[in-house]
VOBAGU-130744 format. One record per residue (C-alpha): residue number from 1; x, y, z negated. Coordinates in Angstrom, 3 decimals, always signed. Last residue first. Example, Ala and Ser with C-alpha at 12.3 -4.5 7.8 and 13.67 -1.06 7.14 Angstrom:
BEGIN
> resi/east/north/up
> 2/+13.670/-1.060/-7.140
> 1/+12.300/-4.500/-7.800
end
This chain:
BEGIN
> resi/east/north/up
> 307/+8.820/+21.429/-52.453
> 306/+8.865/+18.176/-50.340
> 305/+12.393/+17.116/-51.579
> 304/+13.568/+17.468/-54.787
> 303/+16.618/+19.268/-56.601
> 302/+17.001/+19.451/-60.215
> 301/+19.673/+17.094/-60.808
> 300/+21.520/+18.239/-58.314
> 299/+22.579/+17.812/-54.602
> 298/+25.522/+19.021/-53.350
> 297/+24.582/+20.038/-49.877
> 296/+27.658/+18.463/-47.761
> 295/+27.954/+14.832/-50.052
> 294/+24.103/+14.699/-49.217
> 293/+24.242/+14.890/-45.326
> 292/+26.959/+12.634/-45.284
> 291/+24.690/+10.376/-47.515
> 290/+22.135/+11.000/-45.221
> 289/+23.906/+10.397/-42.084
> 288/+23.889/+12.811/-39.645
> 287/+21.373/+14.246/-36.991
> 286/+22.186/+17.483/-35.512
> 285/+21.544/+21.207/-37.320
> 284/+19.413/+23.935/-36.962
> 283/+17.239/+22.647/-39.463
> 282/+18.503/+19.574/-41.193
> 281/+18.839/+16.462/-39.155
> 280/+18.558/+12.946/-41.401
> 279/+18.842/+9.262/-41.199
> 278/+19.576/+6.720/-43.379
> 277/+17.154/+8.152/-46.592
> 276/+16.544/+4.694/-49.033
> 275/+13.331/+4.782/-50.128
> 274/+11.904/+4.553/-53.402
> 273/+8.597/+2.296/-54.658
> 272/+5.491/+3.769/-54.837
> 271/+3.724/+7.260/-54.497
> 270/+7.670/+8.184/-53.358
> 269/+10.701/+8.363/-54.807
> 268/+13.693/+9.437/-52.820
> 267/+17.405/+7.600/-52.532
> 266/+21.249/+8.964/-51.133
> 265/+23.579/+6.289/-50.400
> 264/+27.360/+5.696/-50.177
> 263/+29.130/+8.259/-52.443
> 262/+25.832/+7.981/-54.570
> 261/+22.760/+10.392/-54.303
> 260/+19.539/+10.399/-56.528
> 259/+16.287/+12.171/-55.569
> 258/+12.629/+12.868/-56.572
> 257/+9.863/+13.615/-54.400
> 256/+7.824/+11.165/-55.647
> 255/+9.109/+9.512/-59.370
> 254/+11.786/+7.321/-58.754
> 253/+11.624/+3.349/-59.125
> 252/+13.953/+1.161/-57.019
> 251/+12.649/-2.211/-55.406
> 250/+13.842/-0.375/-51.849
> 249/+12.745/+0.244/-48.261
> 248/+14.940/+1.767/-45.450
> 247/+14.802/+4.691/-44.140
> 246/+15.488/+6.810/-40.460
> 245/+14.816/+10.053/-38.538
> 244/+13.951/+12.260/-41.671
> 243/+14.116/+15.731/-40.883
> 242/+14.704/+18.499/-42.975
> 241/+12.930/+21.840/-43.023
> 240/+13.799/+24.446/-45.113
> 239/+12.899/+25.866/-48.957
> 238/+15.725/+24.112/-50.509
> 237/+14.842/+20.769/-49.130
> 236/+11.222/+20.391/-47.059
> 235/+10.013/+17.246/-45.641
> 234/+10.140/+16.535/-41.728
> 233/+8.602/+13.037/-39.691
> 232/+10.034/+13.776/-36.200
> 231/+8.454/+14.883/-33.180
> 230/+9.471/+13.297/-31.643
> 229/+12.125/+10.547/-32.170
> 228/+11.101/+8.830/-33.886
> 227/+7.496/+9.530/-34.929
> 226/+6.279/+6.461/-35.662
> 225/+9.378/+4.842/-37.446
> 224/+8.631/+7.743/-40.236
> 223/+5.452/+7.829/-40.181
> 222/+5.242/+3.783/-40.917
> 221/+8.567/+4.445/-43.543
> 220/+6.185/+7.209/-45.438
> 219/+3.250/+4.824/-45.386
> 218/+5.183/+1.577/-46.411
> 217/+6.987/+3.634/-49.381
> 216/+3.008/+4.681/-50.913
> 215/+1.996/+8.232/-50.696
> 214/+2.780/+10.555/-52.977
> 213/+5.640/+11.507/-50.961
> 212/+3.676/+13.162/-48.386
> 211/+5.437/+13.358/-44.984
> 210/+5.022/+16.049/-42.599
> 209/+4.341/+14.528/-39.108
> 208/+1.143/+15.991/-38.481
> 207/+2.157/+19.534/-38.603
> 206/+4.751/+18.708/-35.878
> 205/+2.128/+17.258/-33.792
> 204/+1.010/+13.896/-32.838
> 203/-0.920/+13.699/-29.604
> 202/-4.360/+12.078/-30.530
> 201/-4.726/+8.147/-30.980
> 200/-8.215/+7.343/-30.802
> 199/-9.221/+3.863/-31.680
> 198/-12.078/+1.398/-30.133
> 197/-12.502/-1.697/-31.285
> 196/-16.257/-2.130/-30.242
> 195/-18.085/-1.093/-26.760
> 194/-15.935/-3.656/-24.807
> 193/-13.931/-2.296/-21.611
> 192/-15.312/-2.958/-18.364
> 191/-13.264/-6.100/-16.278
> 190/-11.425/-4.730/-13.427
> 189/-11.039/-6.996/-10.281
> 188/-8.183/-8.297/-8.839
> 187/-7.824/-10.739/-6.005
> 186/-8.431/-8.501/-3.082
> 185/-4.571/-8.753/-1.898
> 184/-3.657/-4.939/-2.159
> 183/-5.661/-4.881/-5.843
> 182/-3.612/-8.202/-6.862
> 181/-0.263/-6.452/-5.810
> 180/-1.092/-2.891/-7.611
> 179/-1.886/-4.960/-10.652
> 178/+1.334/-6.723/-10.807
> 177/+3.479/-3.720/-10.179
> 176/+1.400/-2.263/-13.256
> 175/+2.407/-5.338/-15.024
> 174/+5.592/-5.216/-14.357
> 173/+6.399/-1.533/-15.500
> 172/+4.516/-2.459/-18.731
> 171/+7.324/-5.040/-19.063
> 170/+9.920/-2.378/-18.809
> 169/+8.255/+0.548/-20.426
> 168/+6.507/-1.912/-23.510
> 167/+10.232/-2.524/-24.633
> 166/+11.247/+1.103/-24.253
> 165/+8.024/+2.618/-25.962
> 164/+8.647/-0.164/-28.796
> 163/+12.084/+1.267/-29.352
> 162/+11.163/+5.028/-29.292
> 161/+8.246/+4.356/-31.429
> 160/+10.653/+3.158/-33.843
> 159/+10.840/-0.482/-34.845
> 158/+12.080/-1.359/-37.954
> 157/+8.899/-4.481/-39.203
> 156/+8.824/-5.340/-35.593
> 155/+5.908/-4.391/-33.734
> 154/+4.900/-7.681/-31.473
> 153/+4.470/-6.859/-27.509
> 152/+0.871/-8.011/-25.565
> 151/-0.020/-7.585/-22.299
> 150/-3.022/-6.953/-20.326
> 149/-4.576/-6.436/-16.678
> 148/-6.738/-5.216/-14.773
> 147/-9.258/-2.686/-16.990
> 146/-12.418/-0.713/-16.242
> 145/-12.071/+2.974/-17.185
> 144/-12.230/+4.147/-20.675
> 143/-9.062/+5.918/-21.203
> 142/-10.812/+9.187/-21.742
> 141/-13.623/+9.183/-19.950
> 140/-13.745/+10.888/-16.213
> 139/-12.523/+7.370/-14.749
> 138/-9.056/+6.220/-14.867
> 137/-8.666/+2.079/-13.543
> 136/-7.000/+0.105/-15.685
> 135/-3.741/-1.303/-16.912
> 134/-2.683/-1.982/-20.398
> 133/+0.029/-2.316/-22.575
> 132/+1.079/-4.150/-25.907
> 131/+0.638/-3.527/-29.800
> 130/+0.618/-5.993/-32.351
> 129/+1.413/-5.985/-36.195
> 128/-0.393/-3.040/-36.786
> 127/+0.873/-0.606/-39.333
> 126/-1.472/+2.476/-38.484
> 125/+1.719/+4.299/-38.377
> 124/+3.415/+1.896/-35.480
> 123/+0.297/+2.079/-33.603
> 122/-0.367/+5.829/-33.680
> 121/+2.927/+6.021/-32.420
> 120/+2.553/+3.904/-29.689
> 119/-0.708/+5.111/-28.815
> 118/+0.240/+8.825/-28.367
> 117/-1.388/+10.779/-25.878
> 116/-5.194/+8.750/-26.239
> 115/-6.737/+5.491/-26.575
> 114/-5.930/+3.744/-29.241
> 113/-7.434/+0.542/-29.226
> 112/-9.970/-0.268/-26.263
> 111/-7.503/-1.379/-24.717
> 110/-4.470/-2.890/-26.027
> 109/-2.113/+0.196/-26.178
> 108/+0.481/+1.560/-23.735
> 107/-1.538/+2.855/-21.154
> 106/-0.323/+1.954/-17.303
> 105/-2.871/+3.949/-15.104
> 104/-4.276/+2.991/-11.776
> 103/-5.882/+6.446/-10.020
> 102/-8.181/+5.201/-7.167
> 101/-8.417/+2.241/-4.647
> 100/-9.603/+3.969/-1.612
> 99/-7.250/+7.407/-2.644
> 98/-9.247/+10.943/-2.921
> 97/-11.834/+9.903/-5.324
> 96/-10.058/+10.535/-8.390
> 95/-8.953/+13.858/-7.250
> 94/-11.954/+15.253/-6.638
> 93/-12.908/+13.705/-9.922
> 92/-10.594/+15.654/-11.925
> 91/-7.257/+14.546/-13.227
> 90/-6.718/+15.804/-16.790
> 89/-2.375/+16.279/-16.454
> 88/+0.130/+14.412/-18.429
> 87/+1.286/+12.094/-16.513
> 86/+1.997/+9.133/-18.524
> 85/+2.398/+6.725/-16.093
> 84/+0.023/+6.769/-13.245
> 83/-0.556/+4.739/-9.887
> 82/-2.499/+6.644/-7.375
> 81/-3.765/+4.327/-4.354
> 80/-4.355/+3.837/-1.113
> 79/-2.635/+7.409/-0.216
> 78/-4.414/+10.463/+2.294
> 77/-1.271/+12.614/+2.391
> 76/-3.616/+15.002/+3.572
> 75/-5.880/+14.445/+0.995
> 74/-3.308/+14.621/-1.517
> 73/-2.241/+18.344/-0.210
> 72/-5.825/+19.378/+0.063
> 71/-6.250/+18.515/-3.675
> 70/-2.566/+20.448/-4.435
> 69/-3.832/+23.168/-2.646
> 68/-7.210/+23.269/-4.563
> 67/-5.871/+23.408/-7.886
> 66/-7.720/+20.551/-9.980
> 65/-4.556/+18.769/-10.546
> 64/-3.402/+21.914/-12.680
> 63/-0.351/+23.966/-12.687
> 62/+0.038/+21.714/-9.787
> 61/+4.013/+19.843/-9.115
> 60/+4.371/+17.571/-6.208
> 59/+7.211/+15.990/-5.376
> 58/+8.326/+14.665/-1.663
> 57/+10.668/+11.322/-2.699
> 56/+14.113/+11.975/-1.179
> 55/+15.708/+9.382/-3.770
> 54/+17.429/+11.346/-5.264
> 53/+14.517/+14.050/-5.574
> 52/+11.906/+11.404/-6.841
> 51/+14.282/+10.662/-9.960
> 50/+14.687/+14.643/-10.827
> 49/+10.874/+15.001/-10.523
> 48/+10.159/+11.724/-13.013
> 47/+12.758/+13.346/-15.561
> 46/+10.672/+16.506/-15.202
> 45/+12.310/+19.388/-14.172
> 44/+14.302/+21.808/-16.351
> 43/+13.616/+25.313/-16.395
> 42/+16.185/+27.256/-18.933
> 41/+15.161/+27.410/-22.006
> 40/+19.014/+28.174/-23.635
> 39/+18.673/+25.886/-26.455
> 38/+17.626/+23.217/-24.629
> 37/+14.458/+22.630/-22.757
> 36/+11.832/+25.088/-20.309
> 35/+9.384/+23.424/-18.123
> 34/+9.242/+22.228/-14.686
> 33/+5.815/+21.384/-13.432
> 32/+4.081/+18.112/-14.567
> 31/+4.620/+15.082/-11.911
> 30/+3.174/+14.154/-8.812
> 29/+4.642/+11.590/-6.980
> 28/+5.227/+11.125/-2.571
> 27/+5.093/+8.862/-0.072
> 26/+5.861/+5.649/-2.755
> 25/+5.698/+2.871/-0.516
> 24/+4.719/-0.784/-1.593
> 23/+6.116/-4.099/-1.843
> 22/+8.589/-3.241/-4.894
> 21/+11.712/-1.818/-5.808
> 20/+9.952/+1.828/-5.449
> 19/+7.154/+0.793/-7.854
> 18/+9.655/-0.765/-9.901
> 17/+11.497/+2.500/-10.263
> 16/+8.462/+4.394/-10.773
> 15/+7.869/+2.299/-13.848
> 14/+11.268/+2.726/-15.168
> 13/+11.092/+6.673/-14.581
> 12/+7.141/+6.824/-16.792
> 11/+9.504/+5.930/-19.695
> 10/+11.131/+8.950/-18.905
> 9/+8.772/+11.425/-18.877
> 8/+6.487/+12.653/-15.725
> 7/+3.842/+10.733/-14.667
> 6/+1.826/+10.182/-11.093
> 5/+3.337/+7.851/-8.022
> 4/+1.614/+7.978/-4.864
> 3/+0.999/+5.090/-2.953
> 2/+0.763/+3.397/+0.714
> 1/-0.250/+0.299/+0.197
end
């Protein structure tokens, strides 16, 4: 089939690469407009745009997918199908109607669980043991279209959102290619999602990533892992924000927010058992080992996190 691929972040590149290597022809990609990045806040093309440029594939960057100029351009290209991975734009019905076989989304959950922008993060934060990926035909309602295929993936006790998303991007890419093959061969028909079991996974903002150190240690650990690498779980120390990028559960007991530091470790209290800080990122600095951070700032008995 002639396909137009829609996607923006790095995990979408994995799927695009798989489709490029398949029997299908990628005639163009749709991605979000260039965005400011880095300390200089210079405009930078998305990872999908950068990869497409390397291959000489036509790149479309509409400010909104509803722009008439974009819709006319897409209609002129006339793709048979539009595979989608983490595009990040709301597709209007006028766009959905253009390809004969519709827009087929690779979504990183077992639908109807975790519909929305951050399914991997929410599955870790909720304490799920298993997640997965689904391919489905996009409809107007959020992630509610009929499903073509599903795979499952266990969530390990130390998995971060980045770890899990990396694995799902690889296995999901094969699922997406297999789905496109089945659609072209006429042997794959999507099945409507069940009405039961729907859960939502909205984007996790910086405010959502603040640690509640009165919560149980397991909850703290899950939020840290679910928000790694972005937006990064955080708390406050001496009036400044401190990102907490990795922790480890312990059997120690401390009051919530209480700090105990040795030459080789830093432990903080939660609503249950204490957790050991492994990696932190002070405001304006790079990530570092928590023990190195503690030595540099000389923790006192009065110091607490979260105040």
